[in-house]
C-alpha positions as CSV (number, residue, x, y, z in Angstrom):
1,V,37.0,-106.2,-221.6
2,D,34.5,-109.0,-221.6
3,Y,30.9,-107.9,-221.9
4,A,30.0,-109.8,-218.7
5,C,32.8,-108.1,-216.7
6,T,31.9,-106.0,-213.7
7,P,33.9,-102.9,-212.6
8,E,34.9,-104.7,-209.4
9,E,36.5,-107.5,-211.5
10,V,38.4,-105.0,-213.6
11,Q,39.5,-103.2,-210.4
12,Q,40.7,-106.4,-208.9
13,H,42.7,-107.2,-212.1
14,F,44.5,-103.9,-212.0
15,Q,44.9,-103.7,-208.2
16,S,48.5,-105.0,-208.4
17,C,49.5,-101.9,-210.5
18,G,48.5,-99.3,-207.9
19,T,45.5,-97.8,-206.1
20,V,42.6,-97.8,-208.5
21,N,40.5,-94.6,-208.1
22,R,37.7,-95.4,-210.5
23,V,36.7,-98.0,-213.2
24,T,34.3,-96.9,-215.9
25,I,32.9,-99.5,-218.3
26,L,31.3,-97.7,-221.3
27,T,27.8,-98.7,-222.5
28,D,25.7,-97.9,-225.5
29,K,22.4,-96.1,-225.4
30,F,20.6,-99.3,-224.6
31,G,22.9,-100.0,-221.5
32,Q,24.8,-102.8,-223.2
33,P,28.6,-102.7,-222.6
34,K,30.8,-101.6,-225.5
35,G,33.6,-103.9,-224.6
36,F,36.1,-101.4,-223.2
37,A,36.8,-99.6,-219.9
38,Y,38.7,-96.8,-218.4
39,V,40.8,-97.4,-215.3
40,E,41.8,-94.3,-213.3
41,F,44.7,-94.6,-210.8
42,V,45.6,-92.4,-207.9
43,E,49.3,-92.6,-208.6
44,V,50.9,-91.6,-211.9
45,D,53.4,-94.5,-211.7
46,A,50.6,-97.0,-211.7
47,V,49.9,-96.3,-215.4
48,Q,53.3,-97.7,-216.4
49,N,52.6,-100.8,-214.3
50,A,49.2,-101.2,-215.9
51,L,50.8,-101.1,-219.4
52,L,52.7,-104.2,-218.4
53,L,49.3,-106.0,-218.2
54,N,48.8,-105.5,-222.0
55,E,47.8,-108.8,-223.6
56,S,46.9,-110.3,-220.2
57,E,43.6,-112.3,-219.9
58,L,40.4,-111.3,-218.0
59,H,37.3,-113.6,-218.3
60,G,39.0,-115.5,-221.2
61,R,39.5,-112.3,-223.3
62,Q,42.9,-110.8,-224.1
63,L,43.1,-107.2,-222.9
64,K,44.6,-104.3,-224.9
65,V,46.0,-101.8,-222.4
66,S,47.0,-98.3,-223.5
67,A,47.5,-95.1,-221.7
68,K,44.9,-92.3,-222.2
69,R,46.3,-89.6,-224.5
70,T,46.5,-86.1,-223.0
71,N,45.3,-83.2,-225.0
72,I,48.0,-80.6,-225.7
73,P,46.6,-77.1,-225.2
74,G,46.5,-75.0,-228.4
75,M,46.7,-77.9,-230.8
76,K,43.9,-77.8,-233.4
77,Q,41.0,-76.6,-231.2
78,Y,38.6,-76.0,-234.0
79,R,37.5,-79.0,-236.2
80,G,35.4,-77.3,-238.8
81,R,35.1,-78.1,-242.4
82,P,37.9,-76.9,-244.6
83,S,37.0,-73.7,-246.5
84,N,35.9,-74.0,-250.0
85,P,36.4,-70.9,-252.2
86,Y,33.3,-71.6,-254.2
87,F,31.0,-71.7,-251.2
88,R,31.8,-68.6,-249.2
89,S,28.3,-68.1,-248.0
90,R,25.3,-70.4,-247.7
91,R,24.5,-69.7,-251.4
92,P,26.8,-71.5,-253.9
93,F,28.6,-69.5,-256.6
94,M,26.5,-69.2,-259.7
95,P,27.9,-67.6,-262.8
96,A,25.7,-65.0,-264.5
97,F,23.6,-66.4,-267.3
98,Y,23.6,-64.4,-270.5
99,P,21.3,-65.6,-273.3
100,P,22.9,-66.0,-276.7
101,Y,20.3,-63.8,-278.4
102,G,18.5,-60.7,-277.4
103,Y,14.9,-60.5,-276.4
104,G,13.1,-59.3,-279.2
């Protein structure tokens, strides 16, 4: 959405799709809008109607409308690093050092 857009204007734009429950325009840590918003509808059918407004214009900017993805329970819950066989603990694998000659 346009950076000067208010939640009320976004709600009015999507009002024809169904009853809008909430509009959230995301901002950065300084309070400046990031340029996208979430629109939550009361009815599930309203999402399909909202997808028809893809590439429509609001404040002179073309909107990209997509449905929010839903998380599937049990699908890749842990996102850790892939295990490395050489680094099993915090200390890296170090081969033993044997000097080529004896001490003496």
